[in-house]
PADRENLO-58079 format. One record per residue (C-alpha): residue number from 1; x, z, y. Coordinates in nm, 2 decimals. Each point is the difference from the previous one (the first is absolute). Layout:
<rs>
<k=NUM&c1=X&c3=Z&c2=Y> .
...
</rs>
This chain:
<rs>
<k=1&c1=0.00&c3=0.00&c2=0.00> .
<k=2&c1=0.14&c3=-0.11&c2=0.34> .
<k=3&c1=0.09&c3=0.27&c2=0.25> .
<k=4&c1=-0.02&c3=-0.09&c2=0.37> .
<k=5&c1=0.11&c3=0.16&c2=0.32> .
<k=6&c1=-0.21&c3=0.03&c2=0.31> .
<k=7&c1=0.06&c3=0.21&c2=0.31> .
<k=8&c1=0.20&c3=0.28&c2=-0.16> .
<k=9&c1=-0.17&c3=0.01&c2=-0.34> .
<k=10&c1=0.05&c3=-0.16&c2=-0.34> .
<k=11&c1=-0.32&c3=-0.09&c2=-0.16> .
<k=12&c1=-0.15&c3=-0.22&c2=-0.27> .
<k=13&c1=-0.20&c3=-0.31&c2=0.10> .
<k=14&c1=-0.33&c3=0.19&c2=0.00> .
<k=15&c1=0.14&c3=0.23&c2=0.27> .
<k=16&c1=0.09&c3=-0.28&c2=0.25> .
<k=17&c1=-0.21&c3=-0.01&c2=0.32> .
<k=18&c1=0.08&c3=-0.26&c2=0.26> .
<k=19&c1=-0.21&c3=-0.03&c2=0.31> .
<k=20&c1=-0.18&c3=-0.33&c2=0.09> .
<k=21&c1=0.13&c3=0.07&c2=0.35> .
<k=22&c1=0.36&c3=-0.01&c2=-0.11> .
<k=23&c1=0.19&c3=-0.24&c2=0.23> .
<k=24&c1=0.18&c3=-0.15&c2=-0.29> .
<k=25&c1=-0.34&c3=-0.12&c2=-0.13> .
<k=26&c1=-0.12&c3=-0.13&c2=0.34> .
<k=27&c1=0.32&c3=-0.15&c2=0.15> .
<k=28&c1=0.27&c3=0.01&c2=-0.26> .
<k=29&c1=0.15&c3=0.26&c2=0.24> .
<k=30&c1=0.27&c3=0.14&c2=-0.21> .
<k=31&c1=0.33&c3=-0.05&c2=-0.19> .
<k=32&c1=0.11&c3=0.02&c2=-0.36> .
<k=33&c1=0.29&c3=-0.02&c2=-0.24> .
<k=34&c1=0.05&c3=-0.07&c2=-0.37> .
<k=35&c1=0.29&c3=0.18&c2=-0.17> .
<k=36&c1=0.13&c3=-0.11&c2=-0.34> .
<k=37&c1=0.05&c3=0.25&c2=-0.29> .
<k=38&c1=0.26&c3=-0.05&c2=-0.27> .
<k=39&c1=0.05&c3=0.24&c2=-0.29> .
<k=40&c1=-0.23&c3=0.25&c2=0.19> .
<k=41&c1=0.22&c3=-0.01&c2=0.31> .
<k=42&c1=-0.09&c3=-0.13&c2=0.34> .
<k=43&c1=0.21&c3=-0.31&c2=0.09> .
<k=44&c1=0.12&c3=-0.05&c2=0.37> .
<k=45&c1=-0.26&c3=0.25&c2=0.10> .
<k=46&c1=0.18&c3=0.12&c2=0.31> .
<k=47&c1=0.01&c3=-0.36&c2=0.13> .
<k=48&c1=-0.37&c3=-0.05&c2=-0.07> .
<k=49&c1=-0.10&c3=0.33&c2=0.16> .
<k=50&c1=0.22&c3=-0.07&c2=0.30> .
<k=51&c1=-0.16&c3=-0.34&c2=0.05> .
<k=52&c1=-0.35&c3=0.16&c2=-0.02> .
<k=53&c1=0.09&c3=0.22&c2=0.29> .
<k=54&c1=0.14&c3=-0.30&c2=0.19> .
<k=55&c1=-0.32&c3=-0.19&c2=-0.05> .
<k=56&c1=-0.20&c3=0.30&c2=0.11> .
<k=57&c1=0.21&c3=0.03&c2=0.32> .
<k=58&c1=-0.05&c3=-0.37&c2=0.07> .
<k=59&c1=-0.38&c3=0.04&c2=0.00> .
<k=60&c1=0.02&c3=0.33&c2=0.20> .
<k=61&c1=-0.12&c3=0.22&c2=-0.29> .
<k=62&c1=0.15&c3=0.34&c2=-0.10> .
<k=63&c1=0.02&c3=0.08&c2=-0.37> .
<k=64&c1=-0.10&c3=0.36&c2=-0.05> .
<k=65&c1=0.28&c3=0.06&c2=-0.26> .
<k=66&c1=0.38&c3=0.00&c2=0.02> .
<k=67&c1=0.18&c3=-0.26&c2=-0.20> .
<k=68&c1=0.12&c3=0.26&c2=-0.25> .
<k=69&c1=-0.36&c3=0.11&c2=-0.06> .
<k=70&c1=-0.12&c3=-0.35&c2=-0.07> .
<k=71&c1=0.29&c3=-0.04&c2=-0.24> .
<k=72&c1=-0.11&c3=0.31&c2=-0.19> .
<k=73&c1=-0.36&c3=-0.12&c2=-0.01> .
<k=74&c1=0.12&c3=-0.33&c2=-0.15> .
<k=75&c1=0.21&c3=0.19&c2=-0.26> .
<k=76&c1=-0.30&c3=0.22&c2=-0.09> .
<k=77&c1=-0.22&c3=-0.31&c2=-0.04> .
<k=78&c1=0.25&c3=-0.14&c2=-0.24> .
<k=79&c1=0.02&c3=0.32&c2=-0.20> .
<k=80&c1=-0.38&c3=0.07&c2=-0.01> .
<k=81&c1=-0.07&c3=-0.36&c2=-0.11> .
<k=82&c1=0.28&c3=-0.01&c2=-0.26> .
<k=83&c1=0.14&c3=-0.32&c2=0.16> .
<k=84&c1=0.30&c3=-0.15&c2=-0.19> .
<k=85&c1=0.02&c3=-0.34&c2=0.16> .
<k=86&c1=-0.24&c3=-0.08&c2=0.27> .
<k=87&c1=-0.06&c3=0.07&c2=0.37> .
<k=88&c1=-0.13&c3=0.24&c2=0.25> .
<k=89&c1=-0.23&c3=-0.11&c2=0.29> .
<k=90&c1=-0.02&c3=0.20&c2=0.32> .
<k=91&c1=-0.23&c3=-0.08&c2=0.29> .
<k=92&c1=-0.06&c3=0.15&c2=0.34> .
<k=93&c1=-0.29&c3=-0.09&c2=0.22> .
<k=94&c1=-0.07&c3=0.11&c2=0.36> .
<k=95&c1=-0.29&c3=0.22&c2=-0.13> .
<k=96&c1=-0.37&c3=0.02&c2=0.01> .
<k=97&c1=-0.18&c3=-0.05&c2=0.33> .
<k=98&c1=-0.30&c3=-0.19&c2=0.15> .
<k=99&c1=0.06&c3=-0.37&c2=0.00> .
<k=100&c1=0.17&c3=-0.08&c2=0.33> .
<k=101&c1=0.30&c3=-0.24&c2=0.03> .
<k=102&c1=0.23&c3=0.22&c2=0.20> .
<k=103&c1=0.17&c3=0.30&c2=-0.16> .
<k=104&c1=-0.22&c3=0.30&c2=-0.06> .
<k=105&c1=0.06&c3=0.35&c2=0.15> .
<k=106&c1=0.36&c3=0.11&c2=-0.09> .
<k=107&c1=-0.15&c3=0.30&c2=-0.18> .
<k=108&c1=-0.14&c3=-0.23&c2=-0.27> .
<k=109&c1=0.24&c3=0.05&c2=-0.30> .
<k=110&c1=0.14&c3=-0.30&c2=-0.18> .
<k=111&c1=-0.11&c3=-0.04&c2=-0.37> .
<k=112&c1=0.28&c3=-0.01&c2=-0.26> .
<k=113&c1=-0.08&c3=-0.12&c2=-0.35> .
<k=114&c1=0.21&c3=-0.09&c2=-0.30> .
<k=115&c1=0.00&c3=-0.08&c2=-0.37> .
<k=116&c1=0.23&c3=-0.11&c2=-0.28> .
<k=117&c1=-0.05&c3=-0.25&c2=-0.28> .
<k=118&c1=0.21&c3=-0.12&c2=-0.30> .
<k=119&c1=0.12&c3=-0.36&c2=0.03> .
<k=120&c1=0.23&c3=-0.06&c2=-0.30> .
<k=121&c1=0.27&c3=-0.27&c2=-0.02> .
<k=122&c1=0.08&c3=-0.28&c2=-0.07> .
<k=123&c1=-0.18&c3=-0.14&c2=0.31> .
<k=124&c1=-0.20&c3=-0.32&c2=-0.07> .
<k=125&c1=0.21&c3=-0.30&c2=0.09> .
<k=126&c1=0.33&c3=0.19&c2=0.05> .
<k=127&c1=0.16&c3=-0.17&c2=-0.31> .
<k=128&c1=-0.12&c3=-0.36&c2=0.05> .
<k=129&c1=-0.07&c3=-0.03&c2=0.37> .
<k=130&c1=-0.32&c3=-0.06&c2=0.19> .
<k=131&c1=-0.17&c3=-0.26&c2=0.22> .
<k=132&c1=-0.08&c3=0.05&c2=0.37> .
<k=133&c1=-0.21&c3=-0.20&c2=0.24> .
<k=134&c1=0.07&c3=-0.06&c2=0.37> .
<k=135&c1=-0.26&c3=0.14&c2=0.23> .
<k=136&c1=-0.01&c3=0.00&c2=0.38> .
<k=137&c1=0.09&c3=0.34&c2=0.14> .
<k=138&c1=-0.29&c3=0.08&c2=0.24> .
<k=139&c1=0.04&c3=0.37&c2=0.01> .
<k=140&c1=0.06&c3=0.21&c2=0.31> .
<k=141&c1=0.34&c3=0.03&c2=0.16> .
<k=142&c1=0.08&c3=0.35&c2=-0.11> .
<k=143&c1=0.08&c3=-0.06&c2=-0.37> .
<k=144&c1=0.28&c3=0.25&c2=0.03> .
<k=145&c1=-0.26&c3=0.28&c2=-0.01> .
<k=146&c1=-0.12&c3=0.08&c2=-0.36> .
<k=147&c1=-0.36&c3=0.05&c2=0.12> .
<k=148&c1=-0.34&c3=-0.01&c2=-0.18> .
<k=149&c1=-0.08&c3=-0.33&c2=0.18> .
<k=150&c1=0.05&c3=-0.22&c2=-0.30> .
<k=151&c1=-0.28&c3=-0.25&c2=0.02> .
<k=152&c1=0.24&c3=-0.29&c2=0.08> .
<k=153&c1=0.22&c3=0.10&c2=-0.29> .
<k=154&c1=-0.30&c3=0.02&c2=-0.23> .
<k=155&c1=-0.13&c3=-0.34&c2=0.10> .
<k=156&c1=0.35&c3=-0.15&c2=-0.06> .
<k=157&c1=0.03&c3=0.17&c2=-0.34> .
<k=158&c1=-0.34&c3=-0.13&c2=-0.10> .
<k=159&c1=0.09&c3=-0.35&c2=0.10> .
<k=160&c1=0.31&c3=0.02&c2=-0.22> .
<k=161&c1=-0.20&c3=0.16&c2=-0.28> .
<k=162&c1=-0.26&c3=-0.28&c2=0.00> .
<k=163&c1=0.29&c3=-0.25&c2=-0.03> .
<k=164&c1=0.13&c3=0.18&c2=-0.31> .
<k=165&c1=0.29&c3=0.15&c2=0.19> .
<k=166&c1=0.13&c3=0.36&c2=0.00> .
<k=167&c1=0.07&c3=0.02&c2=0.38> .
<k=168&c1=-0.04&c3=-0.17&c2=0.33> .
<k=169&c1=0.31&c3=-0.14&c2=0.18> .
<k=170&c1=-0.10&c3=0.06&c2=0.36> .
<k=171&c1=0.13&c3=-0.22&c2=0.28> .
<k=172&c1=-0.06&c3=-0.03&c2=0.38> .
<k=173&c1=0.00&c3=-0.37&c2=0.10> .
<k=174&c1=0.21&c3=-0.08&c2=-0.30> .
<k=175&c1=0.25&c3=0.29&c2=0.04> .
<k=176&c1=-0.01&c3=0.23&c2=-0.30> .
<k=177&c1=-0.06&c3=0.37&c2=0.09> .
<k=178&c1=-0.07&c3=0.20&c2=-0.32> .
<k=179&c1=-0.26&c3=0.04&c2=-0.28> .
<k=180&c1=-0.34&c3=0.15&c2=0.03> .
<k=181&c1=0.14&c3=0.31&c2=-0.17> .
<k=182&c1=0.37&c3=-0.08&c2=-0.04> .
<k=183&c1=0.32&c3=-0.12&c2=0.17> .
<k=184&c1=0.13&c3=-0.35&c2=-0.07> .
<k=185&c1=0.35&c3=-0.12&c2=-0.08> .
<k=186&c1=0.15&c3=-0.34&c2=-0.05> .
<k=187&c1=0.34&c3=-0.08&c2=-0.15> .
<k=188&c1=0.20&c3=-0.31&c2=0.10> .
<k=189&c1=0.36&c3=-0.07&c2=-0.10> .
<k=190&c1=0.05&c3=0.36&c2=-0.10> .
<k=191&c1=-0.13&c3=0.15&c2=0.32> .
<k=192&c1=-0.31&c3=0.21&c2=0.02> .
<k=193&c1=-0.23&c3=-0.07&c2=0.30> .
<k=194&c1=-0.29&c3=0.21&c2=0.12> .
<k=195&c1=-0.20&c3=0.05&c2=0.32> .
<k=196&c1=0.17&c3=0.24&c2=0.25> .
<k=197&c1=-0.17&c3=0.34&c2=0.07> .
<k=198&c1=-0.24&c3=-0.07&c2=0.29> .
<k=199&c1=-0.36&c3=0.09&c2=0.08> .
<k=200&c1=-0.10&c3=-0.29&c2=-0.22> .
<k=201&c1=0.09&c3=0.16&c2=-0.33> .
<k=202&c1=0.00&c3=0.34&c2=-0.17> .
<k=203&c1=0.35&c3=0.12&c2=-0.07> .
<k=204&c1=-0.06&c3=0.07&c2=-0.37> .
<k=205&c1=0.17&c3=0.29&c2=-0.16> .
<k=206&c1=0.08&c3=-0.21&c2=-0.30> .
<k=207&c1=0.12&c3=-0.27&c2=0.24> .
<k=208&c1=0.25&c3=0.25&c2=0.14> .
<k=209&c1=0.11&c3=0.10&c2=-0.35> .
<k=210&c1=0.05&c3=-0.37&c2=-0.09> .
<k=211&c1=0.21&c3=-0.06&c2=0.31> .
<k=212&c1=0.21&c3=0.30&c2=-0.10> .
<k=213&c1=0.05&c3=-0.14&c2=-0.35> .
<k=214&c1=0.10&c3=-0.34&c2=0.15> .
<k=215&c1=0.27&c3=0.18&c2=0.20> .
<k=216&c1=0.12&c3=0.19&c2=-0.31> .
<k=217&c1=0.01&c3=-0.31&c2=-0.21> .
<k=218&c1=0.18&c3=-0.20&c2=0.27> .
<k=219&c1=-0.29&c3=-0.24&c2=0.04> .
<k=220&c1=-0.02&c3=-0.14&c2=0.36> .
<k=221&c1=-0.33&c3=0.05&c2=0.18> .
<k=222&c1=-0.13&c3=-0.18&c2=0.31> .
<k=223&c1=-0.30&c3=0.17&c2=0.17> .
<k=224&c1=-0.13&c3=-0.31&c2=0.16> .
<k=225&c1=-0.34&c3=-0.16&c2=-0.01> .
<k=226&c1=-0.04&c3=-0.32&c2=-0.20> .
<k=227&c1=-0.27&c3=-0.26&c2=-0.02> .
<k=228&c1=-0.24&c3=-0.08&c2=-0.27> .
<k=229&c1=0.18&c3=-0.33&c2=-0.06> .
<k=230&c1=0.32&c3=0.19&c2=-0.04> .
<k=231&c1=-0.17&c3=0.24&c2=-0.24> .
<k=232&c1=-0.09&c3=-0.30&c2=-0.22> .
<k=233&c1=0.37&c3=-0.11&c2=-0.01> .
<k=234&c1=0.14&c3=0.35&c2=-0.10> .
<k=235&c1=0.21&c3=0.03&c2=-0.31> .
<k=236&c1=-0.18&c3=0.33&c2=-0.09> .
<k=237&c1=-0.28&c3=0.20&c2=0.15> .
<k=238&c1=-0.13&c3=0.35&c2=-0.06> .
<k=239&c1=-0.21&c3=0.27&c2=0.16> .
<k=240&c1=0.03&c3=0.38&c2=0.02> .
<k=241&c1=-0.24&c3=0.29&c2=0.03> .
<k=242&c1=-0.04&c3=0.35&c2=-0.13> .
<k=243&c1=-0.24&c3=-0.11&c2=-0.28> .
<k=244&c1=0.17&c3=-0.34&c2=-0.07> .
<k=245&c1=0.37&c3=0.11&c2=0.02> .
<k=246&c1=0.21&c3=-0.32&c2=0.00> .
<k=247&c1=-0.25&c3=-0.27&c2=-0.10> .
<k=248&c1=0.13&c3=-0.35&c2=-0.07> .
<k=249&c1=-0.20&c3=-0.29&c2=0.15> .
<k=250&c1=0.02&c3=-0.32&c2=-0.20> .
<k=251&c1=-0.27&c3=-0.20&c2=0.18> .
<k=252&c1=-0.13&c3=-0.05&c2=0.35> .
<k=253&c1=-0.32&c3=-0.19&c2=0.06> .
<k=254&c1=0.03&c3=-0.14&c2=-0.35> .
<k=255&c1=0.35&c3=-0.14&c2=0.06> .
<k=256&c1=0.28&c3=0.16&c2=-0.22> .
<k=257&c1=0.28&c3=0.18&c2=0.18> .
<k=258&c1=0.31&c3=-0.19&c2=-0.10> .
<k=259&c1=-0.03&c3=-0.04&c2=-0.38> .
<k=260&c1=-0.30&c3=0.23&c2=-0.02> .
<k=261&c1=0.17&c3=0.29&c2=-0.18> .
<k=262&c1=0.15&c3=0.33&c2=0.12> .
<k=263&c1=0.33&c3=-0.06&c2=0.17> .
<k=264&c1=0.33&c3=0.19&c2=-0.08> .
<k=265&c1=0.02&c3=0.18&c2=0.33> .
<k=266&c1=-0.36&c3=0.13&c2=-0.03> .
<k=267&c1=0.08&c3=0.12&c2=-0.35> .
<k=268&c1=0.32&c3=0.17&c2=0.13> .
<k=269&c1=-0.21&c3=0.19&c2=0.26> .
<k=270&c1=-0.26&c3=0.10&c2=-0.25> .
<k=271&c1=0.27&c3=0.15&c2=-0.22> .
<k=272&c1=0.15&c3=0.18&c2=0.30> .
<k=273&c1=-0.34&c3=0.13&c2=0.09> .
<k=274&c1=-0.06&c3=0.13&c2=-0.35> .
<k=275&c1=0.34&c3=0.16&c2=-0.01> .
<k=276&c1=-0.08&c3=0.23&c2=0.29> .
<k=277&c1=-0.32&c3=0.15&c2=-0.14> .
<k=278&c1=-0.02&c3=0.24&c2=-0.29> .
<k=279&c1=0.19&c3=-0.11&c2=-0.31> .
<k=280&c1=-0.30&c3=-0.01&c2=-0.24> .
<k=281&c1=-0.16&c3=-0.26&c2=0.23> .
<k=282&c1=0.31&c3=-0.22&c2=0.04> .
<k=283&c1=0.07&c3=0.01&c2=-0.38> .
<k=284&c1=0.36&c3=0.12&c2=0.06> .
</rs>
């Protein structure tokens, strides 16, 4: 039975009470994070919790817990739900108040919720690669905030899903930004290319891990935007996210990436990623 967290208490699903006046419901007025769990341990949790606070600051919202307290809440969710491999979801909304667009009275407390679920490996597609579909990026201009305003992402993901693809490759006027729930990387002549950190993308935690692995492995990286046409011409392509790890992309819009199989550099990065998580996962 799943145990949830809401406003200072752990409860089973039957004990959850969320107001219809919650601003997360009305406006998507809130932020969230998804933290991976390997071998019962939180992975890059400090980075995720820190980004949660950064996102909250960017929308002028105060989280009613310290970072160390949220970390402990996440750990308790893992323990109470017996999570071995999975993830923890934490969400903070601006609270429950009458439906007005401007912020409510400062005395209205934000609502903090969380849960944890098992999500065992191997991840679907990780061994053979996946297909993606290019979709125009029509989202707002603050994609650096991990907010609850995800309708644009949802519509893009649905368009990709209806085309039989795992993810949407978003682009603004032909310039690749990111995925609907991931960061995108191309490989050309041994160099990894990815969009620079701006307001147009979310600086993914797994993205940051991947860039660190490239540095450790001596793989050159260029954080520079590239076009959709350049994406089609890449030698290799992959995406990263908390739930997808390092996911090879072997097809874009029905066209194979190079030979249509996972490339050697992508496999090298997958191996490096596996090596820095618990040994029973990596098989070492």
